[in-house]
Short mmCIF file of the C-alpha atoms (twelve columns), coordinates in Angstrom:
data_MODEL
# 
_entry.id   MODEL 
# 
loop_
_atom_site.group_PDB 
_atom_site.id 
_atom_site.type_symbol 
_atom_site.label_atom_id 
_atom_site.label_alt_id 
_atom_site.label_comp_id 
_atom_site.label_asym_id 
_atom_site.label_seq_id 
_atom_site.Cartn_x 
_atom_site.Cartn_y 
_atom_site.Cartn_z 
_atom_site.pdbx_PDB_model_num 
ATOM 1  C CA . MET A 1  -45.339 -12.436 -187.641 1 
ATOM 2  C CA . PHE A 2  -45.378 -13.249 -191.262 1 
ATOM 3  C CA . VAL A 3  -42.025 -11.428 -191.787 1 
ATOM 4  C CA . TYR A 4  -40.368 -13.279 -188.827 1 
ATOM 5  C CA . LYS A 5  -41.651 -16.563 -190.297 1 
ATOM 6  C CA . MET A 6  -40.394 -15.792 -193.694 1 
ATOM 7  C CA . GLU A 7  -36.987 -14.652 -192.410 1 
ATOM 8  C CA . TYR A 8  -36.742 -18.096 -190.595 1 
ATOM 9  C CA . VAL A 9  -37.501 -20.017 -193.661 1 
ATOM 10 C CA . ILE A 10 -35.018 -18.293 -195.943 1 
ATOM 11 C CA . ASN A 11 -32.365 -17.956 -193.362 1 
ATOM 12 C CA . ASN A 12 -32.496 -21.467 -192.249 1 
ATOM 13 C CA . LYS A 13 -29.428 -23.478 -193.391 1 
ATOM 14 C CA . ALA A 14 -31.508 -26.682 -193.295 1 
ATOM 15 C CA . ASN A 15 -33.972 -25.266 -195.664 1 
ATOM 16 C CA . ILE A 16 -31.187 -23.768 -197.876 1 
ATOM 17 C CA . ALA A 17 -29.544 -27.184 -197.940 1 
ATOM 18 C CA . LYS A 18 -32.723 -28.486 -199.673 1 
ATOM 19 C CA . THR A 19 -32.485 -26.111 -202.414 1 
ATOM 20 C CA . ARG A 20 -30.701 -26.851 -205.813 1 
ATOM 21 C CA . ARG A 21 -27.532 -24.787 -206.041 1 
ATOM 22 C CA . ASP A 22 -28.180 -24.000 -209.634 1 
ATOM 23 C CA . LEU A 23 -31.770 -22.499 -209.038 1 
ATOM 24 C CA . PRO A 24 -31.754 -18.963 -210.400 1 
ATOM 25 C CA . LEU A 25 -32.321 -16.396 -207.487 1 
ATOM 26 C CA . TYR A 26 -32.672 -12.755 -207.937 1 
ATOM 27 C CA . PHE A 27 -32.455 -10.468 -204.731 1 
ATOM 28 C CA . VAL A 28 -34.035 -7.070  -205.134 1 
ATOM 29 C CA . VAL A 29 -33.990 -4.326  -202.513 1 
ATOM 30 C CA . GLY A 30 -34.430 -0.567  -202.156 1 
ATOM 31 C CA . GLU A 31 -31.286 1.173   -200.695 1 
ATOM 32 C CA . LYS A 32 -33.773 3.154   -198.245 1 
ATOM 33 C CA . ASP A 33 -35.942 0.232   -197.253 1 
ATOM 34 C CA . PRO A 34 -36.194 0.256   -193.505 1 
ATOM 35 C CA . VAL A 35 -37.628 -3.280  -193.403 1 
ATOM 36 C CA . SER A 36 -34.392 -4.569  -194.634 1 
ATOM 37 C CA . ALA A 37 -32.288 -2.587  -192.554 1 
ATOM 38 C CA . TYR A 38 -31.576 -0.288  -195.431 1 
ATOM 39 C CA . ALA A 39 -30.678 -3.141  -197.774 1 
ATOM 40 C CA . SER A 40 -28.007 -4.531  -195.286 1 
ATOM 41 C CA . GLU A 41 -30.020 -7.629  -194.383 1 
ATOM 42 C CA . VAL A 42 -30.704 -8.534  -198.059 1 
ATOM 43 C CA . GLU A 43 -26.993 -8.179  -198.879 1 
ATOM 44 C CA . GLN A 44 -26.145 -10.407 -196.002 1 
ATOM 45 C CA . LEU A 45 -28.690 -12.885 -197.242 1 
ATOM 46 C CA . PHE A 46 -27.257 -12.738 -200.786 1 
ATOM 47 C CA . ALA A 47 -23.624 -13.296 -199.250 1 
ATOM 48 C CA . LEU A 48 -25.058 -16.335 -197.387 1 
ATOM 49 C CA . TYR A 49 -26.484 -18.091 -200.490 1 
ATOM 50 C CA . GLU A 50 -23.226 -17.094 -202.277 1 
ATOM 51 C CA . SER A 51 -21.108 -18.618 -199.624 1 
ATOM 52 C CA . LEU A 52 -23.181 -21.732 -199.655 1 
ATOM 53 C CA . GLY A 53 -22.484 -22.393 -203.475 1 
ATOM 54 C CA . PHE A 54 -25.287 -20.977 -205.310 1 
ATOM 55 C CA . THR A 55 -24.135 -20.452 -208.773 1 
ATOM 56 C CA . ASP A 56 -26.936 -18.478 -210.544 1 
ATOM 57 C CA . ILE A 57 -27.742 -15.732 -208.082 1 
ATOM 58 C CA . ALA A 58 -27.861 -11.922 -208.706 1 
ATOM 59 C CA . LEU A 59 -28.550 -8.830  -206.469 1 
ATOM 60 C CA . THR A 60 -29.850 -5.478  -207.382 1 
ATOM 61 C CA . VAL A 61 -29.895 -2.473  -204.920 1 
ATOM 62 C CA . TYR A 62 -32.065 0.250   -206.172 1 
ATOM 63 C CA . PRO A 63 -30.646 3.730   -204.899 1 
ATOM 64 C CA . GLU A 64 -33.354 5.933   -203.437 1 
ATOM 65 C CA . ALA A 65 -35.953 3.203   -203.555 1 
ATOM 66 C CA . ARG A 66 -37.759 2.014   -200.362 1 
ATOM 67 C CA . HIS A 67 -39.686 -1.157  -199.637 1 
ATOM 68 C CA . GLU A 68 -42.338 -0.754  -202.357 1 
ATOM 69 C CA . ILE A 69 -40.207 -1.718  -205.298 1 
# 
């Protein structure tokens, strides 16, 4: 349930609209993380924030890493 609620908060465009576009955001995920659909969901989330004009964002995908990073 927590993961669902968190996903709703961070994917909700109304919530994103309240966030400063210059706020530094760092997305980190393991390439073999089943929780994030093997990094694809975090990559999609990063792309969403990037498309909405966030200017200080970064993404690191750790090869061979799982959810525990």
